[in-house]
C-alpha positions in Angstrom: 0.0 -0.1 0.1 3.0 2.2 1.0 4.5 1.9 -2.6 1.3 2.5 -4.3 0.5 5.6 -2.6 4.4 6.8 -2.8 4.1 6.2 -6.7 0.6 8.1 -7.0 2.3 10.9 -5.0 5.2 10.8 -7.4 2.8 10.8 -10.7 0.8 13.9 -9.3 4.2 15.8 -8.2 5.3 15.0 -11.6 2.4 16.2 -13.6 2.2 19.2 -11.5 5.9 20.2 -12.3 5.4 19.4 -16.0 2.2 21.9 -16.1 4.3 24.7 -14.2 7.2 23.9 -16.5 5.4 24.2 -19.5 3.6 27.4 -18.3 6.8 29.0 -17.4 8.1 28.4 -20.9 5.0 29.8 -22.4 5.3 32.9 -20.3 8.5 33.6 -22.3 7.0 32.9 -25.5 8.8 29.5 -25.8 6.6 26.3 -26.6 7.4 22.8 -26.4 6.5 21.0 -30.0 9.5 18.5 -29.9 8.2 15.0 -28.6 11.7 14.1 -27.8 12.4 17.0 -25.7 8.9 16.5 -23.9 9.8 12.8 -22.8 13.3 14.1 -21.5 11.5 16.6 -19.2 9.2 14.1 -18.2 11.6 11.5 -17.7 13.7 14.2 -15.7 10.7 15.2 -13.5 9.8 11.7 -12.6 13.6 11.4 -11.3 13.0 14.8 -9.4 9.7 13.9 -8.0 11.1 10.5 -6.9 14.0 12.5 -5.0 11.5 14.4 -3.4 9.4 11.3 -2.2 12.5 10.0 -0.8 13.5 13.4 1.1 10.0 13.6 2.3 10.2 10.2 3.8 13.5 11.0 5.3 12.2 14.3 7.1 8.9 12.4 8.2 9.8 8.9 9.0 6.7 6.4 9.2 8.2 5.2 12.7 6.0 7.7 15.0 8.3 7.6 17.7 9.7 11.0 18.9 13.1 9.8 19.5 16.7 10.0 18.0 17.4 7.2 15.6 19.7 5.7 17.6 17.5 5.6 20.6 14.6 3.9 18.8 14.1 0.4 20.6 13.3 -2.4 18.0 9.9 -3.6 17.3 8.3 -0.6 19.2 5.4 1.0 17.0 4.2 3.7 19.4 5.6 5.1 22.8 4.3 8.1 24.7 5.9 9.4 27.7 4.4 12.7 28.1 8.2 14.4 28.3 8.0 16.2 25.1 7.0 19.8 24.4 3.9 18.4 22.6 2.9 15.4 25.0 0.3 14.4 22.4 2.0 13.6 18.8 -0.6 14.3 16.1 -1.2 10.3 15.4 -2.6 10.0 18.7 -6.2 11.0 19.3 -7.7 12.5 22.4 -11.6 12.0 23.2 -12.5 14.7 26.0 -15.1 17.2 26.5 -13.6 19.3 29.3 -10.5 21.4 30.0 -9.6 19.1 33.2 -10.2 15.8 31.4 -6.5 15.2 30.4 -3.9 17.2 32.1 0.3 16.7 32.0 1.5 16.7 35.8 4.9 16.6 37.3 3.6 14.3 40.3 2.9 11.6 40.5 5.3 10.4 37.9 6.0 6.9 37.1 9.4 7.6 34.9 10.8 11.0 33.8 9.7 14.0 35.0 6.3 14.1 33.8 2.9 11.6 33.6 -1.0 12.2 32.6 -3.6 12.9 35.0 -7.1 11.8 33.7 -10.4 13.1 35.2 -13.9 12.1 34.6 -16.8 13.7 36.2 -20.7 12.2 36.2 -22.0 15.6 34.6 -19.4 15.8 32.0 -21.0 16.1 28.5 -20.4 13.2 26.4 -18.0 12.8 23.5 -17.6 10.1 21.1 -21.0 8.7 22.1 -20.1 8.4 26.2 -18.8 9.8 28.9 -15.3 9.3 28.6 -11.6 11.0 28.9 -9.4 8.7 27.0 -6.8 8.8 24.1 -6.8 6.4 21.4 -4.2 4.8 18.9 -4.2 4.5 15.3 -6.6 2.1 13.9 -4.7 -1.3 12.9 -4.3 -1.9 9.1 -4.2 -5.6 9.5 -7.3 -7.8 10.5 -6.0 -9.9 13.1 -2.8 -8.1 14.6 -0.5 -9.3 17.5 0.6 -6.6 19.5 2.3 -6.1 22.8 0.9 -3.2 25.0 2.4 -1.5 28.5 1.5 1.3 30.7 2.0 2.3 34.3 -1.1 3.2 35.9 -1.7 5.0 39.2 -5.1 5.0 41.6 -5.1 8.1 43.8 -6.2 7.4 47.4 -8.6 10.4 46.6 -11.0 10.6 43.8 -11.2 6.9 43.2 -13.7 6.1 45.6 -15.3 2.6 45.9 -18.3 2.2 43.1 -20.2 -0.9 42.3 -20.8 0.6 39.0 -17.9 -0.5 36.5 -15.5 1.8 34.3 -13.4 1.1 31.4 -9.5 1.9 32.1 -8.3 0.1 29.1 -10.1 -1.3 25.8 -9.7 -2.6 22.4 -12.7 -1.2 20.6 -13.9 -2.5 17.4 -16.9 -0.3 16.6 -20.0 -1.7 15.3 -22.0 0.0 18.2 -21.0 -2.6 20.7 -19.1 -3.2 23.6 -15.4 -3.8 23.2 -14.7 -7.7 23.0 -11.4 -7.1 25.2 -11.3 -4.5 28.0 -9.8 -3.8 31.6 -12.5 -2.4 34.0 -12.6 -1.5 37.5 -15.6 -2.3 40.0 -16.0 -2.7 43.6 -12.5 -2.1 44.2 -11.3 -4.7 41.9 -9.4 -4.6 38.4 -11.3 -7.3 35.9 -10.4 -8.4 32.6 -13.3 -8.7 30.3 -13.2 -11.1 27.2 -16.0 -11.7 24.8 -15.8 -14.3 22.0 -18.9 -13.1 20.6 -21.8 -10.7 21.4 -23.6 -13.0 23.6 -20.4 -14.5 25.3 -18.4 -13.0 28.2 -15.9 -14.0 30.5 -14.3 -12.3 33.4 -10.7 -12.5 34.8 -10.0 -10.9 38.2 -6.7 -9.4 38.2 -6.8 -8.5 41.9 -7.8 -5.5 44.2 -7.1 -1.8 43.3 -3.7 -0.7 45.0 -4.1 2.9 45.8 -1.3 5.5 45.7 1.1 3.1 43.8 2.3 3.0 40.4 1.4 -0.5 38.7 3.3 -1.5 35.3 1.4 -3.7 32.8 2.7 -5.6 30.0 0.1 -7.2 27.9 0.7 -9.7 25.0 -2.3 -10.3 22.4 -2.7 -12.2 19.7 -6.1 -10.6 18.4 -8.4 -13.5 17.0 -11.6 -14.3 16.8 -10.6 -18.0 16.4 -9.0 -20.8 18.8 -5.6 -19.3 18.4 -6.3 -16.1 20.1 -4.2 -15.3 23.0 -3.9 -12.9 26.1 -0.9 -12.5 28.5 -0.6 -10.0 31.1 2.2 -9.3 33.6 1.8 -6.8 36.5 5.1 -5.5 37.8 7.3 -8.3 36.2 4.9 -11.1 37.2 2.8 -12.9 35.0 -1.0 -13.0 36.3 -3.0 -13.9 32.7 -2.4 -16.7 30.4 -5.5 -16.9 28.6 -6.1 -18.9 25.0 -9.2 -18.7 22.9 -10.9 -16.0 21.0 -10.8 -12.3 22.3 -12.3 -10.3 19.3 -15.3 -10.0 17.3 -15.5 -11.6 14.0 -14.9 -9.2 11.3 -15.9 -11.2 8.1 -19.3 -9.6 8.0 -18.1 -6.1 8.0 -19.6 -4.7 11.1 -16.6 -4.6 13.3 -12.9 -3.4 12.3 -9.7 -4.5 13.8 -9.1 -3.7 17.4 -8.2 -0.1 18.4 -6.3 0.6 21.9 -7.7 3.3 24.1 -6.4 4.2 27.4 -8.2 6.5 29.9 -11.6 6.2 31.5 -15.0 5.3 30.4 -18.3 5.1 32.4 -21.2 4.1 30.2 -23.4 4.4 33.5 -22.7 8.2 33.4 -24.2 8.5 29.8 -27.2 10.4 29.8 -28.6 11.4 33.3 -27.6 8.3 35.3 -25.7 8.7 38.6 -23.7 6.1 40.6 -22.5 6.1 44.3 -19.3 8.4 43.2 -19.1 11.4 40.9 -15.7 11.9 40.1 -12.5 9.4 38.7 -9.2 10.2 38.6 -6.6 8.1 37.1 -2.6 8.8 36.2 -1.1 7.1 33.3 2.7 6.9 32.1 5.3 4.9 30.3 2.9 3.7 27.5 4.0 1.5 24.4 2.9 -0.5 21.4 5.0 -3.4 20.3 4.6 -5.4 17.0 4.3 -9.3 16.6 8.4 -9.3 17.0 8.7 -7.4 19.9 8.7 -9.4 23.4 8.7 -9.1 27.3 12.2 -7.5 27.3 11.4 -4.7 24.7 8.3 -3.6 26.9 9.3 -3.8 30.3 9.8 -0.5 32.3 13.1 1.4 32.1 14.8 2.2 35.7 12.3 4.4 37.4 13.4 7.8 38.0 10.0 9.5 38.8 8.1 10.0 42.2 
């Protein structure tokens, strides 16, 4: 696909340059009648446009990581640490409705000097069809991707009170106006992984109680599949806590659903409309976020030496 796109870009640039060049000659009362000369000019412009495409790729590399080339880790597709002057790269989507929904803070921090604070209130306006404060990564370009994910999360002692109504803090959304087939939720003081092998199927895996005022670092390996070859592995602070085989995404064959799209933050469906629950505010912190490709490993995703507080 990339080659086709670049060829089309080169062809467009060739045509544009030829038209401009011909117009320039006409403005000087010079016209191109010789077909041989015209072909030579076109060939030169093709070579020139190819050079420009190459230069464009050098200036704007496909790898979206905002690090120096000699520091880019192998097999890491995306990395967000909120340390840059622009903490939200152009490829990262924010889904918020208020100015306080996502803020960059200097404490608490997992690694480096900054982290992201997410806040959601029950009276917040809905956005993207729900009450949410989330970041979303680019959609997958393959139907059954295998990916590695990692993030640090901090539940503060205040503003994350007990509630028997759940909220999503990590999800792999597939559209289709359906709840995600794979997501991590909190409810009644516990963290749970929910896996749906189909619309009418549901399986819960308890990940343990919510630990307040302490960073937790998760590494998640997923072979996204609607078949028996699906796999979900989760490590928390270096210890494996989940090894689940089987379907973990909706079938894509009927065109209703798209490939999983990873989102992090807070989404509370029970606050949609005018509904209320036992609490009215949720605050979470995230840091050290990564996505690795199918060739990544646990070693690629593990947390760096902590420098934060």
